C-alpha positions, 0 to 999 in steps of 0.5 A: 621293557614293555609287557608285550615285549617281555611276554613275547620273549619269555621262555615261560609257556603261556596259560590258555584263556578261560578255566583250566583244571586245577592239576593243569594250573599246578603243572603250569605253575611248576613249569614256570617256576622251573624256567625262572629257577633255571634263569636264576641259577645262570645269573648266580653263576655270572655274579660270582666274581663281579658282585658277590652281594647280588649273588647272595641275594639271588641265591636266597631268592632262588632257594625260596623259588625252589621251595615253592616249586617243590611244594607244588610238585609234591601237591601234584604227585 
């Protein structure tokens, strides 16, 4: 879809314009990763029977996203 449509329909919160504190930037990133990880997990479930190869790819991608989310969460703790 078009970027405006995707941006309007996304569950990821927008980041305010201009400069933001580093802690707020990290929180925004962690929150966004959480949303994406949740959606990836949904897709992992629905691809189980019809397409296990796709499911395996999604599992691998989700593991990487979870690793990065954990690293950023640890940074802000």
